[in-house]
C-alpha positions as CSV (number, residue, x, y, z in Angstrom):
1,M,0.0,0.0,0.0
2,I,2.8,2.4,1.0
3,L,4.7,1.6,-2.2
4,N,1.6,2.1,-4.3
5,R,1.0,5.5,-2.7
6,L,4.7,6.5,-3.2
7,A,4.5,5.5,-6.8
8,G,1.4,7.6,-7.3
9,M,3.1,10.6,-5.7
10,L,6.2,10.2,-7.9
11,A,4.0,10.0,-11.0
12,A,2.2,13.2,-10.0
13,C,5.5,15.0,-9.5
14,F,6.7,13.8,-12.9
15,L,3.5,15.0,-14.4
16,L,3.8,18.5,-13.0
17,A,7.5,18.6,-14.0
18,S,6.6,17.7,-17.5
19,T,3.9,20.3,-17.5
20,S,6.4,23.1,-16.5
21,L,8.4,22.3,-19.6
22,A,5.4,22.7,-21.9
23,D,5.3,25.2,-24.7
24,A,4.9,28.6,-23.2
25,D,2.0,29.3,-25.7
26,E,-0.1,26.6,-24.2
27,I,-2.7,27.1,-21.4
28,N,-2.8,24.1,-19.1
29,I,-6.3,23.4,-17.9
30,A,-6.9,21.0,-15.0
31,F,-9.9,18.6,-14.9
32,N,-11.2,16.2,-12.3
33,S,-9.7,12.8,-13.0
34,N,-12.8,11.0,-11.6
35,W,-16.0,12.8,-12.7
36,N,-17.7,10.7,-15.4
37,P,-19.2,11.5,-17.8
38,Y,-17.7,15.0,-17.8
39,S,-14.0,14.2,-17.1
40,S,-12.0,11.1,-16.2
41,G,-8.4,9.9,-16.5
42,E,-5.0,11.0,-15.3
43,G,-2.6,13.5,-16.8
44,A,-2.9,14.2,-20.5
45,G,-5.1,11.1,-20.9
46,V,-8.1,12.9,-19.3
47,S,-11.2,12.9,-21.4
48,G,-15.0,13.3,-21.2
49,D,-17.8,15.7,-22.3
50,L,-16.5,18.7,-20.5
51,V,-12.9,18.2,-21.5
52,H,-13.7,17.8,-25.2
53,F,-16.2,20.7,-25.2
54,I,-13.8,23.2,-23.4
55,S,-10.9,22.1,-25.7
56,A,-12.9,22.9,-28.8
57,L,-14.4,26.1,-27.3
58,V,-11.0,27.6,-26.3
59,E,-9.6,26.9,-29.7
60,E,-12.5,28.4,-31.6
61,A,-13.0,31.4,-29.2
62,T,-9.3,32.4,-29.0
63,G,-7.1,30.3,-31.3
64,Q,-5.1,29.5,-28.2
65,K,-3.2,26.2,-27.9
66,I,-4.4,24.1,-24.9
67,R,-3.1,21.3,-22.7
68,V,-5.3,19.2,-20.4
69,T,-4.3,17.6,-17.2
70,G,-6.4,15.2,-15.1
71,L,-5.9,15.1,-11.4
72,P,-7.9,14.3,-8.3
73,W,-10.2,17.3,-7.8
74,A,-8.7,18.7,-4.6
75,R,-5.2,18.4,-6.1
76,A,-6.3,20.1,-9.4
77,Q,-7.7,23.1,-7.5
78,R,-4.6,23.3,-5.3
79,E,-2.2,23.3,-8.3
80,V,-4.2,26.2,-9.9
81,E,-4.1,28.1,-6.6
82,L,-0.3,27.7,-6.5
83,G,-0.1,28.8,-10.2
84,R,1.5,25.5,-11.3
85,L,-1.4,24.9,-13.6
86,D,-3.3,27.7,-15.3
87,A,-7.0,27.1,-15.1
88,I,-10.0,25.0,-14.1
89,V,-13.5,25.1,-15.4
90,T,-16.1,25.0,-12.6
91,Y,-18.4,27.0,-10.4
92,P,-16.8,30.3,-9.2
93,S,-17.3,29.9,-5.5
94,S,-16.3,32.6,-3.1
95,E,-13.3,30.5,-1.9
96,R,-12.1,29.9,-5.5
97,L,-12.4,33.6,-6.4
98,G,-9.7,34.2,-3.8
99,Y,-7.1,32.7,-6.1
100,V,-8.6,32.8,-9.6
101,K,-10.1,35.3,-12.1
102,A,-13.4,34.2,-13.6
103,S,-14.6,34.6,-17.1
104,K,-17.6,36.8,-17.5
105,E,-19.3,34.3,-19.8
106,A,-20.6,31.1,-18.4
107,V,-19.5,28.2,-20.5
108,F,-21.3,25.1,-19.1
109,Y,-24.4,24.5,-17.0
110,L,-25.2,21.4,-14.9
111,E,-28.5,20.7,-13.3
112,T,-28.7,19.7,-9.6
113,R,-31.3,17.4,-8.1
114,A,-31.8,15.7,-4.7
115,F,-30.8,12.0,-4.6
116,L,-32.0,9.8,-1.7
117,R,-32.8,6.3,-0.6
118,V,-36.1,4.8,-1.8
119,G,-38.5,4.4,1.1
120,S,-36.5,6.5,3.5
121,V,-38.1,9.2,5.7
122,A,-36.5,11.8,3.5
123,H,-38.0,10.2,0.4
124,S,-41.5,10.4,2.1
125,A,-41.0,14.0,3.1
126,L,-39.7,15.3,-0.3
127,R,-42.5,13.5,-2.1
128,K,-44.8,15.9,-0.3
129,S,-42.6,19.0,-0.6
130,Q,-39.2,19.5,-2.2
131,E,-38.9,23.1,-0.9
132,I,-35.9,24.2,1.2
133,E,-37.9,23.9,4.4
134,S,-38.0,20.1,3.9
135,H,-34.3,19.9,3.3
136,R,-33.5,21.5,6.7
137,L,-35.0,18.5,8.4
138,F,-32.4,16.1,7.0
139,R,-28.7,15.4,6.9
140,H,-27.0,16.2,3.6
141,C,-23.8,14.9,2.1
142,V,-21.5,17.3,0.1
143,M,-18.5,16.2,-2.0
144,L,-15.3,17.8,-1.0
145,G,-14.5,20.6,-3.5
146,D,-18.1,21.1,-4.6
147,G,-18.2,24.8,-4.1
148,W,-21.7,25.3,-5.4
149,S,-23.2,22.8,-3.0
150,Q,-21.3,24.2,0.0
151,D,-22.5,27.7,-0.8
152,F,-26.1,26.4,-1.3
153,M,-26.0,24.7,2.1
154,D,-24.6,27.7,3.9
155,T,-27.0,30.1,2.2
156,N,-30.0,28.0,3.1
157,R,-28.8,27.0,6.6
158,I,-28.7,23.3,5.9
159,V,-26.3,21.1,8.0
160,F,-24.0,18.9,5.9
161,D,-21.1,16.5,6.2
162,T,-18.6,15.8,3.4
163,A,-17.2,12.9,1.5
164,R,-14.2,12.8,-0.8
165,E,-16.1,12.0,-3.9
166,T,-19.6,11.3,-5.4
167,D,-19.3,7.5,-4.6
168,G,-18.7,8.3,-1.0
169,C,-21.8,10.4,-0.6
170,L,-23.9,7.7,-2.4
171,K,-22.6,5.0,-0.2
172,Q,-23.5,7.0,2.9
173,I,-27.0,7.6,1.6
174,D,-27.4,3.9,0.9
175,A,-26.2,3.0,4.3
176,G,-28.5,5.5,6.0
177,R,-25.7,7.6,7.5
178,Q,-26.8,10.6,5.5
179,D,-30.2,11.4,4.0
180,I,-29.9,13.5,0.9
181,F,-27.2,14.1,-1.7
182,L,-27.9,17.3,-3.7
183,H,-25.6,17.1,-6.7
184,V,-25.2,17.3,-10.5
185,S,-27.6,14.9,-12.2
186,G,-25.3,13.5,-14.9
187,T,-22.4,12.4,-12.9
188,T,-24.6,11.2,-9.9
189,R,-26.7,9.0,-12.2
190,Y,-23.5,7.6,-13.7
191,S,-22.2,6.7,-10.3
192,I,-25.5,5.2,-9.2
193,E,-25.6,2.9,-12.2
194,R,-21.9,1.9,-11.8
195,L,-22.3,1.1,-8.1
196,G,-25.4,-1.0,-8.7
197,L,-27.7,1.3,-6.7
198,S,-30.3,2.0,-9.3
199,D,-33.0,0.2,-7.4
200,R,-32.2,1.8,-4.1
201,I,-31.3,5.5,-4.8
202,I,-33.4,7.7,-6.9
203,A,-33.4,11.3,-8.1
204,M,-36.3,13.6,-7.2
205,P,-37.8,15.6,-10.1
206,K,-37.2,19.1,-8.9
207,V,-34.2,20.9,-10.4
208,Y,-32.7,23.2,-7.8
209,A,-30.4,25.1,-10.0
210,S,-28.6,25.1,-13.4
211,V,-25.1,25.6,-11.9
212,P,-23.0,27.9,-14.1
213,F,-19.4,26.9,-14.9
214,H,-16.9,29.5,-15.8
215,M,-13.3,29.5,-17.0
216,L,-11.3,30.2,-13.8
217,V,-7.7,31.3,-14.4
218,S,-5.1,31.4,-11.6
219,K,-4.2,34.9,-10.5
220,K,-0.6,33.7,-10.7
221,S,-0.9,32.6,-14.3
222,R,0.1,34.9,-17.2
223,F,-3.2,33.9,-18.9
224,S,-5.3,35.7,-16.3
225,G,-5.2,39.0,-18.3
226,E,-5.4,39.3,-22.1
227,F,-6.3,35.6,-22.6
228,L,-9.4,35.9,-20.3
229,D,-10.6,39.0,-22.1
230,N,-10.1,37.4,-25.5
231,F,-11.9,34.3,-24.3
232,D,-14.9,36.3,-23.1
233,R,-15.2,38.2,-26.4
234,G,-14.8,34.9,-28.4
235,V,-17.4,33.0,-26.4
236,A,-19.9,35.9,-26.7
237,R,-19.4,35.9,-30.5
238,L,-19.9,32.1,-30.7
239,K,-23.1,32.4,-28.6
240,E,-24.4,35.1,-30.9
241,T,-23.8,33.1,-34.1
242,G,-25.1,29.8,-32.6
243,R,-21.8,28.1,-32.9
244,F,-21.5,27.8,-29.1
245,A,-24.8,25.9,-28.9
246,A,-23.7,23.6,-31.8
247,L,-20.5,22.7,-29.9
248,L,-22.4,22.1,-26.8
249,A,-24.8,19.7,-28.6
250,K,-21.8,17.9,-30.2
251,Y,-20.1,17.2,-26.9
252,S,-23.1,16.8,-24.5
253,S,-24.2,13.4,-23.3
254,P,-27.7,12.3,-24.1
255,E,-28.7,12.4,-20.4
256,D,-28.5,16.2,-20.4
257,E,-32.1,17.4,-20.6
258,L,-33.5,19.6,-23.3
259,V,-35.6,22.3,-21.9
260,L,-38.7,23.3,-23.8
261,A,-41.2,26.0,-22.9
262,S,-44.9,25.3,-23.2
263,R,-48.3,26.4,-21.9
264,N,-50.8,24.6,-19.7
265,W,-53.1,23.3,-22.4
266,P,-54.8,20.1,-21.3
267,P,-55.1,17.4,-22.7
268,F,-52.2,18.4,-25.0
269,V,-49.8,19.6,-22.2
270,G,-50.4,19.8,-18.4
271,E,-48.3,19.2,-15.3
272,D,-51.1,17.2,-13.6
273,L,-51.7,15.0,-16.6
274,P,-50.3,11.5,-17.2
275,F,-47.1,11.8,-19.3
276,G,-47.4,15.6,-18.9
277,G,-50.1,15.5,-21.6
278,G,-50.4,13.7,-25.0
279,M,-48.5,16.3,-27.0
280,N,-45.7,16.4,-24.4
281,E,-45.4,12.6,-24.6
282,I,-45.2,12.7,-28.4
283,V,-42.4,15.3,-28.3
284,S,-40.6,13.4,-25.6
285,R,-40.7,10.1,-27.5
286,A,-39.6,11.8,-30.7
287,F,-36.5,13.2,-29.1
288,A,-35.8,9.9,-27.3
289,A,-36.0,8.1,-30.7
290,G,-34.1,10.7,-32.5
291,N,-31.1,11.5,-30.3
292,G,-31.7,10.0,-26.9
293,H,-32.2,13.4,-25.1
294,P,-34.7,13.5,-22.3
295,V,-37.0,16.5,-22.3
296,K,-38.0,18.8,-19.5
297,T,-41.1,21.0,-20.2
298,A,-41.5,24.3,-18.4
299,S,-45.1,25.4,-18.2
300,L,-45.5,29.1,-18.7
301,P,-48.0,31.7,-20.0
302,W,-47.9,31.4,-23.8
303,K,-46.2,34.8,-24.5
304,R,-43.6,34.1,-21.9
305,A,-43.0,30.6,-23.2
306,I,-42.1,32.1,-26.6
307,A,-39.9,34.8,-25.0
308,Y,-38.0,32.2,-23.0
309,A,-37.4,30.1,-26.0
310,K,-36.2,33.1,-28.0
311,T,-33.7,34.3,-25.4
312,G,-32.7,30.9,-24.0
313,T,-33.9,31.9,-20.6
314,N,-33.6,29.0,-18.1
315,R,-31.8,27.1,-21.0
316,S,-35.0,26.8,-23.1
317,V,-34.3,25.8,-26.7
318,G,-37.8,26.0,-28.1
319,F,-41.5,25.9,-27.5
320,F,-44.6,23.8,-28.4
321,P,-47.3,23.2,-29.4
322,A,-47.7,26.0,-31.9
323,T,-49.8,26.5,-35.0
324,G,-46.8,27.9,-36.7
325,C,-43.3,29.2,-36.0
326,D,-43.5,32.4,-38.1
327,L,-44.3,34.4,-34.9
328,D,-40.6,35.3,-35.1
329,A,-38.0,34.9,-37.8
330,G,-35.7,33.4,-35.2
331,F,-37.5,30.0,-35.1
332,I,-37.7,26.9,-37.3
333,Q,-40.7,24.6,-37.6
334,S,-40.9,20.9,-37.1
335,D,-43.0,18.4,-39.0
336,V,-46.6,18.0,-37.7
337,I,-46.9,16.8,-34.2
338,G,-50.7,16.9,-34.0
339,L,-53.9,18.7,-35.1
340,S,-56.1,21.2,-33.4
341,T,-59.7,21.8,-34.3
342,L,-60.7,25.4,-33.6
343,A,-64.3,25.5,-32.4
344,V,-66.8,28.0,-31.2
345,A,-68.1,27.6,-27.6
346,E,-71.5,29.2,-26.8
347,R,-74.2,29.2,-24.2
348,R,-77.0,26.8,-24.9
349,A,-79.6,29.6,-24.3
350,N,-77.9,31.9,-26.7
351,D,-77.5,30.0,-30.0
352,V,-75.1,31.9,-32.3
353,S,-75.7,31.7,-36.0
354,W,-72.7,32.1,-38.3
355,E,-71.4,30.8,-41.6
356,K,-68.1,32.7,-42.0
357,P,-65.7,34.6,-39.6
358,E,-67.2,38.0,-40.8
359,D,-70.5,36.9,-39.2
360,L,-68.9,37.1,-35.8
361,C,-68.4,40.8,-36.0
362,H,-71.7,41.3,-34.1
363,Y,-70.5,39.4,-31.1
364,Q,-68.1,39.8,-28.2
365,V,-65.6,37.0,-28.8
366,G,-63.6,35.5,-26.0
367,T,-59.9,34.6,-26.9
368,V,-56.8,33.7,-25.0
369,V,-53.8,36.1,-24.9
370,G,-51.1,35.1,-27.3
371,Y,-53.1,32.4,-29.2
372,A,-53.3,32.4,-33.0
373,H,-56.5,31.4,-34.7
374,T,-57.3,31.2,-38.4
375,K,-55.8,33.9,-40.7
376,E,-59.2,35.1,-41.7
377,F,-60.3,35.7,-38.1
378,D,-57.0,37.2,-36.9
379,D,-57.1,39.6,-39.9
380,L,-60.5,40.8,-38.8
381,V,-59.3,41.4,-35.3
382,Q,-56.2,43.2,-36.7
383,D,-58.5,45.5,-38.8
384,G,-60.7,46.3,-35.7
385,L,-63.8,44.6,-37.2
386,V,-64.2,42.0,-34.4
387,S,-64.4,42.9,-30.7
388,T,-62.5,40.5,-28.5
389,V,-62.2,40.0,-24.7
390,S,-58.9,38.4,-23.7
391,A,-58.4,35.8,-21.0
392,H,-55.1,34.4,-19.6
393,D,-56.1,30.8,-20.4
394,D,-58.8,28.5,-21.8
395,K,-60.5,27.9,-18.4
396,A,-60.8,31.7,-17.8
397,N,-62.1,32.1,-21.3
398,L,-64.9,29.6,-20.7
399,L,-65.8,31.1,-17.3
400,K,-66.2,34.5,-18.9
401,L,-68.5,32.9,-21.5
402,A,-70.5,31.1,-18.8
403,E,-70.9,34.3,-16.8
404,G,-72.2,36.3,-19.8
405,K,-69.1,38.5,-20.2
406,T,-68.7,37.3,-23.8
407,D,-71.1,35.9,-26.4
408,I,-68.8,33.1,-27.7
409,A,-65.4,31.8,-27.0
410,L,-62.8,30.3,-29.4
411,I,-61.3,27.1,-28.1
412,D,-59.8,23.8,-29.3
413,S,-62.6,21.2,-29.3
414,E,-60.4,18.6,-27.4
415,V,-59.5,21.3,-24.8
416,F,-63.2,22.2,-24.3
417,S,-64.2,18.5,-23.8
418,Y,-61.4,17.9,-21.3
419,L,-62.1,21.1,-19.3
420,M,-65.8,20.6,-19.1
421,S,-65.3,16.9,-18.1
422,E,-62.4,17.3,-15.6
423,D,-62.3,20.8,-14.2
424,P,-64.3,21.2,-11.0
425,D,-64.9,24.9,-11.4
426,L,-66.5,24.3,-14.8
427,A,-68.6,21.3,-13.7
428,Q,-71.6,23.6,-12.7
429,Y,-71.7,24.9,-16.3
430,R,-71.9,21.5,-18.1
431,D,-75.5,22.1,-19.0
432,V,-74.9,25.8,-19.8
433,L,-72.1,25.6,-22.4
434,R,-71.7,23.6,-25.6
435,L,-69.7,23.7,-28.9
436,D,-71.4,25.0,-32.0
437,E,-71.7,22.3,-34.7
438,K,-69.7,24.5,-37.2
439,V,-66.0,24.6,-36.6
440,M,-63.8,27.5,-37.6
441,G,-60.9,25.4,-38.9
442,Q,-58.3,22.8,-38.3
443,R,-54.7,23.7,-37.7
444,S,-51.5,21.6,-37.6
445,L,-49.4,21.8,-34.5
446,H,-45.6,22.0,-34.4
447,L,-42.5,22.2,-32.3
448,C,-40.5,25.5,-32.7
449,L,-36.8,25.6,-32.1
450,R,-34.4,28.5,-32.3
451,N,-33.0,29.0,-35.8
452,D,-29.3,28.6,-34.9
453,A,-26.8,25.8,-35.4
454,Y,-27.9,23.9,-32.3
455,G,-31.6,24.2,-33.1
456,R,-31.0,23.0,-36.6
457,V,-29.1,19.9,-35.4
458,L,-31.9,19.2,-32.8
459,M,-34.6,19.6,-35.4
460,K,-33.1,17.2,-37.8
461,S,-32.9,14.5,-35.1
462,F,-36.4,15.4,-33.8
463,N,-38.1,15.0,-37.2
464,A,-36.3,11.7,-37.7
465,G,-37.5,10.5,-34.3
466,L,-41.1,11.7,-34.9
467,K,-41.5,9.3,-37.7
468,K,-41.0,6.4,-35.2
469,V,-43.7,7.6,-32.9
470,N,-47.3,6.3,-33.0
471,P,-49.5,9.2,-32.0
472,D,-52.7,7.1,-31.7
473,M,-51.0,4.8,-29.2
474,V,-49.9,7.8,-27.1
475,W,-53.5,9.2,-27.0
476,N,-55.0,5.8,-26.3
477,D,-52.6,5.4,-23.4
478,L,-53.3,8.8,-22.1
479,Q,-57.1,8.3,-22.2
480,A,-56.8,4.9,-20.4
481,R,-54.9,6.6,-17.6
482,L,-57.3,9.4,-17.4
483,D,-60.2,7.0,-17.2
484,A,-58.5,5.1,-14.4
485,R,-58.1,8.1,-12.2
């Protein structure tokens, strides 16, 4: 044992001695030697998603030559602190900022979730509430050197103990010595599978943060000045052109979630629905069949969903379901993911007679903010020929109609049927409201992704995966689960 440890120390010394003889033009970036799938391996043999992505990013952003060095994480940070290695790529904790300069541009994001033992008291508690108050009741494990988690625990007044590595925390959770491990999803899932703990330790669904990683250059390194400025300018340029996202897609593991914005539009999309709704399940299955990416759907008001997708807020790359993606020149449109029948809801006691959209000019028409209808109807609204009353969602639109605040309401026929059948606030109006026999039109529904290099790569794989999805089977499964509730 002593001889093995001595040999390891001599190898590390040789590694650093060799590094010091490197070409002066090369920036030497240290990575964790045991952090799959992001980085693993000793010395120049370190590899993984983060290593490959950062190597390509530095080259394209600055043209700078790069060397990579894999070391145990505590050792890697110490060597950067001493200035013997130039940089690390990680979260800029307050402790690290004492010895490094951080890039202004974030270069990588990792999602954190709570991992715990199935059937434990912590599991039962977090199933009821995953808010911070629940976490304060339990013992947490934090990996040594995980600056984000330590800052998070301190800020939220959560007591924690430490372990040397991810495996150590997972073993403590499994043994019942600790209750919760709040850590990066990708590497934790990898370790759970490798340790054979998949049936005993699970991840809770809540994402607590997208932890931003920055380029952290030692204050003792000659690269902490001009290089860091050039790096920030280069990364900003690559983000603007979409090349940054394309590189990220190329070097990201399939387990990294794609974030899509949507609206609460049952039965198509809804947080309380089986599968998150039929349309959500079709999109999820298409991505799974196309490139293996899992999908996370963020439910937002419709205008905000589009805005989030446009700006990449909360890492959103697109939105759905939309009747078209020409709302903004910055989006591209998928193949058809479903159909929506636009119908006219009315009160039974106030039968509305109409043949074409122009006939509705005599009525107060209920609509939902941000929704597109048929071109003919929307043109009439634009020209001021139809009077509309806006609601924030379909339920509110129907309530206005039932209460006599509007004469008719435009709504998808499937949405009407679902809300009148399932929503308790609308149950009292089941004999009051109905759909007119005449429909306004049928519209195809699509997924919209940002029109950049990353979005185009995703769209190609999505459309390929969509061909492998059976929509009828999805909707039948959804209805069966709804009937069983």
